[in-house]
N, C-alpha and C positions, 0 to 999 in steps of 0.2 A: 520367374518370368514366364508368363503363359504364351507370349508372342515374341518373336524375334523382330525388333524394329529394323526396317529396311527402307531405303529410298530408291525406288525403282525407276529406271529410265524407260518410259513408254512413249517417248517421242516418235511419231510416225509408225507406231506399232498398233495393230488391230486389237480393239477391245470391244466386247459385246455387252450391250445393255438390253436386258429383257424388260420391257415396259416402256410406256411413252407418256406417263403422267407427270405430275408435279415433282414427285420424289425422284423419278428418273431424270428429270430436267436438272435437279440439283447435282446429281452425280455426273451427268454429262458436262455440266459447266466446269466441274473440277477436273475431269479428264481432259477437256479441251485446253484448259490452262496448262496442263502438263504436256500438251502437244500430241495427244493420242489420236489415232484414226478411229473414230467412234462409229460403231455399227449398232443399229437398233432393230430389235425384233418386237413388234407390238401390233395388236389388232388395229389400233388407231393412235394417232399422235396428238398430244395435248397442245394447248395454245402457245406454250413455251417451246416445245420441241419441233412442231411443224414448220415454223419459219426457218429453223436451222436446217431442216431437210430441204426446204425450197431453195435456200441459198447455197446448198452444197456443203455445209459445215459438218453434217452427219449423213450417214448412209442408212436408208430404211431398207434393210435386206430381206425382211420376211414379216408376214402378219402373224405367223405362228412359230413358236419355238420348236426347233428340232435339234437333236444331238449333233448333227453334221455341222451346225453353225459354230460349234466349238473347235472344229478341227485345226484352224490356223490362228486362233486368238491367244493372246497372252493372259488376259483376265476376263472374267465375266461377272456382271452385276445383275442380280435378280431384284427388280424394283416394281413388282406387281402386288395387287391386293389378293392374289390367289395363292394361298399358302401351299397347296398341293403342287402347283406349277413351280413355285420357288424351290421347293424341296427337290423336284425333279431336275431342275437346272443344277442345283448343288451336287446331286448324286452323279449326274453325267459328267460334270466338270471334274469331280474327284476321280472318277474312273479314268479320265484322260490326263490327269495330273495338271489340270488348269486351275489356277487359284480362283476361288469364287467368293463373292460377298453377297449375302442375302440381307437386304435392308431390314433392320429391326428384328433379326432372328439370329442372334449370335451363335447358337449351337450349329447352325447350318453353314457358318462361315469358315473358310480356310484362310481368309485374310479380312482384316477390318480397317475401316478408315479412321485415322486419328483426328482429333481436333487440331487445326493447323493455324499457326501464326506465320503468315507469308510476308517475308521481307526479301523476296528473291533477289539474288541467288541464296540468301540465307533463309532457311525454313526451319521452324520449330514444330515438332509433332508431339501431341500429348494423348496418351491412351490410358484407359482404365481396364484394358483387356475385355471390353464389352460389358463390364459389370455395372458401371455407373457413368454413362455417357454425359448426363447433365453435369456431374461433378467435373468431368474432363473439360466440358465447355466453359464452365465457370472459371476454371483454372486458366484456360486459354484467354479469357477476357482480362484476367489480372495481368497475364504476361503481355498481352497486347498493349496495356496501359504503360508498361515499363519499358518496352522496346521502341526506340525512335523509328519513325517511318523511313528515315534516311539510311538505316543500316544496310539495306540492299545496295544502295549506291556506294556506300563505303566499302562493302565487300567486293563489288565489281572493280572499283579502283584498285583495291589491294591485289586483286587477281592480275590486273594489268601491270602492276609493279613487282610482282613476285620474282620474275627472272632477274630484274635489275638488283633487287635486294639480295638475292641468292649469289649473284656475281660479286657483290660488294662485300658480303659477310659470308665467309666459308663455313664458319661454325654455326650449328643450329642454335646454340644458346644466344649468340649475338643477333641472329635473325629474330628470335623470339623476343629479345629485349627491344629490338627496333620496332616491331609491330605492337608490342604492349604500350610503348611510349606513344606511337601514332594513334592507336585506338582510344587512348585515354587523354590525349592532349589536343594540340592545336589542329592537327589534321581532322579529327572528329568535329571540332568546332567549326572549321571552315566548310565542311560538308553540310553540317546542320544549317549554316547560314546561306547555303546555296552557292557558295563560291568555290566551284570545282577547280578553276585555274589556281586559286590560292591554296587549295588543298594539295594539289600536285606540287606546287612550289614548296610547301612544307615538307612533303616526302623527299623532294630533292635536297633541301637544306639538311635534313637529318641523315641523308646518305653521305653528304660531304662533311658534316660536323655532327656525328652521332652523340657527342657529349654536350652539345649546346643545350642549355636548360632554360627555354623561354616559357614563362608563365603567361597567364591570361586572367582577365577579369570578366565575370558574367554577372550582369545586373538582373536580378530576378524579383518580380512582383509576387508577393506571397498572398495577395488578396486581403479581404477585410477581416478574416479571422477563422471562418469555418474551413477546416482542412480539406473538405470536399470541393472547395472552390479553387484550390491550387491547380494550375494547369499541368497537363501531362509533361510538357517540356520543362516546366519548373521542377517537377519531381525528379525527372531524369537528370537534370543538371545538379540538383542537390545531392543525388546519390553518387556523383562523381567528384564532388568537391574535396580539395585538400584542407581548405579553411573557409569558414562562413562568418562573415561580419553581418550581424543582424540588429534590427531595431527593437525597441520595447513593444511596438505595435504588432510584431509577429507573434502569433499565438504559440503556446507550448505544444499544442497538437501538431502544428506544422514543423516546429523544431525537432519533434520526435522522428520526422521523416528524413532528416539529414543523415548522411552516411555515418555510421557509428564511430569510425575512427577519424573523422574530420575534427579539426579544432574549431570551437565555437567562441566567437569574440563579440560581446555586446558593445555596440557603439551607439546605442539608442539615445534619443533626446526626448525630454518631456518639458512642457511649458514651465519655465522658471527653474528648471533643474537639468541643464545640459551636461550630461555625463561625459561626453566626448565632443570637443569642438569639431565643426565640419572640416576645417583645414587639417586636423589631426587624422580624421577618417580618410581623407584623400591621400594623405601621406602614407598611412598604413596600407591602404589598398595597393599603392604603387610599390612600396617596399616588399610586400609579400609576393606580388607578381614577379618582381625582379629576382626573387629568390627561386623562381621556377615553379611556383605553386599555382594550381587552379583555384582562383579566389572567387567565391560566390558572395555577392553583396545582396543580402536578402532584406527587402523592404516591404513594409505593410502596404496593402493596396496595389497601385500601379506606380512603378518607380519614376515615371515621367509626369505624374500629376501631383504637384505639391510635395514631391519626394526628394527633390534636389539631386535626382539621378543624373541629370544633364551635367551638373557641376562635377560630379565624381568621374564621369566619363571624359570630360574635358581634361581632367588631371591625367587620366590614363592615356589619352591621345597625345598630350604634350610630352609624356614620358616614353612614347613609342610602344606602348603595351597593347597587344590585341585585345579586343573586347567584343561582347555581344549583349543583346538585351532580350529578356523574356518578359513580355508584358504580364500584368496581373489585373484582376478585377478591382477597379477602384471602389472606395468606400461608398461614394454617391450611388453607384450602380448596384452594388451588393447589398448595402444596408437598407436602401429604400425598397428593393425587391423583396427582401425578407420581412419588411414591415408592411408590405401590401400597399406601397405608395408608388404608382407609376410616375416617372419624372415628366413624361409628356402624356397628354390625353386630348383628343381633338375638342372635347367640350370645355376643357379648363386651361390647358397650357400648350402653346405651340413651340416653345423654346425652353431650354434649360441652361442656366449659367452655373459653372463650378467656380467657387470663390474661396479664397483663403481669408480667414479672420485674423491671421497672424502675418501682418505685412512687414516688409523689411524696413528698419529704421531709416528715415530719410528718403524713402522711396516715393513713387508717385502716389497721389491721393486717390481715394476711392471715388468712382463716378456714381455717386448716389442717385442722380436723376435717372440714369439708365437702369440701375438696379430696382428702382421704385416703380417701374412700369408694371401694369397689371398683365394678367394672362401669360405669365412666365413663372417658371419654378427656379428658386434659388437654392442651391445645395452648398452650404457653407462649412468648410473644413476648419477645424481648430478655432471655432467661433464662440465657445461657451464663455470665455473670459470677457469678451467684448459684446456679449449678447444684448446688454442694455443699450449700448451705443448703437448697435445695428438696428435694434427696434426703433429707437428714437429718430435716427436719421431717415430710415425708410418711411416712417409715418410723416416726418417733416417734409419729405420730398414727394408726398402724395400717395403712398401705398396705404390702403385702408387698414385702420387699426384692428379690424375684425378679420383680417386675412388669416386663414388657417395656417398653423405652424406645427411642426413636430420636432422633437429632440430625440434622436435615435442613439442610445448609448450601447456600446459594445456590440455593434450590429453584426449579425449572422452568427454570433456565439450563443452558447446555451443560456447565458445570463443576459441576453439582449433585453433591453427595455425601451419602450416607446412612450413618450409623454406628448400629448397633443393639447393644443389650446389656440389662442389667438396671438397675433403679432404684438398686441399690447402686453401680453403675458409672457413674452419670450424670455425676458431676464429671469423671472421667477422660475420658469420651467428649467432653464439652464442651471440654476443654482441647485436643483434637486437631481441633476443628471450625473451619473458616474461617467468618467472619461475612459477611453476616447468617445467623443460624441459628435454626431453630425447634425447640423441644423438644416431643416427643410422648410421653406417658406413658399406658400402658394396654394391655390384652390385644390390641387391634386391631393393634398393632405386629407381632404374630406373622404377620399376613397379608402382610407386606412380602416375605418370601421367595417367596411364591407369586404375588403380584400385581404385583411391581415390573416396570415396562415401559420406563421412560425412562432412557437412559444407563446409568450404573453405580452400584453401591452397594458398601459394604464392611462387613465384620464386624470386631469388635475384633481378631481374629487377623491381619487384613491391613490395619489402619488406615494403615500407612505408604504402601501402594500407592494409597490413596484420596486422598492429599494431592497436589494438583496444583500444580506449581511455576509460578507466574504471572509470575515475574521475566523 
């Protein structure tokens, strides 16, 4: 270990920055966040630093560096483009046992700035000891993605409750168990939901009944397939799950991101082959949560858009089980974007309708006259089986038979396929499309030829080449 990692309290303590340009401004910003009394020595102040001086946020103590400026400071940062001056600052600081940082000159530094993940009061610092700062920054970005923004608020609340917990549990092992349960359970979920009153109520409940084992259900939208489209919140929740109930539409790449020791249960449904009835899924969700488990219900796309997520949470609410929802990118938004088909465009469509082609038996009929209006985009989920009827009805109610259409199969995935044609050809296109597939009807489809950017697509004339043999 080349450097001893320390967290220094510099609040209201003098720190000298030599230099007044952009680099100095970045260091000043960091120092001010830590509450330091910032003093600046520079010939002139740049456009970022000068307003700070005018407002009294920093002190402009000298136009030239002199060793005497180091006499009562805790740290000094040399941030000029004059290497000789920077070396002089470092040498004088070392002689006075003042810690010095020379920007981008690691041998001249007695301390270095790490890459920081700030969830104050929780702070994570990453350092490569000055050897590979870009690598440290990349690692910071990965950690940023994994750590929820509400961790700081969680830590602050824990600090406020520390004495109460210590008074209730005299043994350190019991206190540790209490906080492990809080940080991995409903307390963390309530903070994530912005319910601070509820979060403190959970802490109080666990003080009175530490053995109470209340589970929860978290409904997560996995997006249309590409693991890169999973939200950060969705990833964080999946990493904390005890058990995950998932659909067939959730890609293998996304399932690989689930916590390794979580139980995976497939409750997926496919047209004509329902592996698990919806009522059984609801019952299983409730049963697992009542056992005290954190249950993640992972659904393709967005759980509230043709995903029956509302029904599942109604079952949770009726059973008195806490729940939360993590939205996902729905297929109509994700698949069309990857196919280069904007859902709206001022020249072609001023509205978009999301429709399911799989209606509930005995439900309300489809309002075909409304759907057949021109200058709107129809995005139809689960419509391949009824593509022929959809085409016939839309044409019968006035939509032009030559209206452009697209069938996007396995949208956003590496084997995505896009077949385009006309409304009159929709049934034929759908017959050649692997599932899951999204039907898109409207003039915006014409933009596919110009805006397609992801993988490959195919026109009716070369449909055969678009079919990927997955055997």
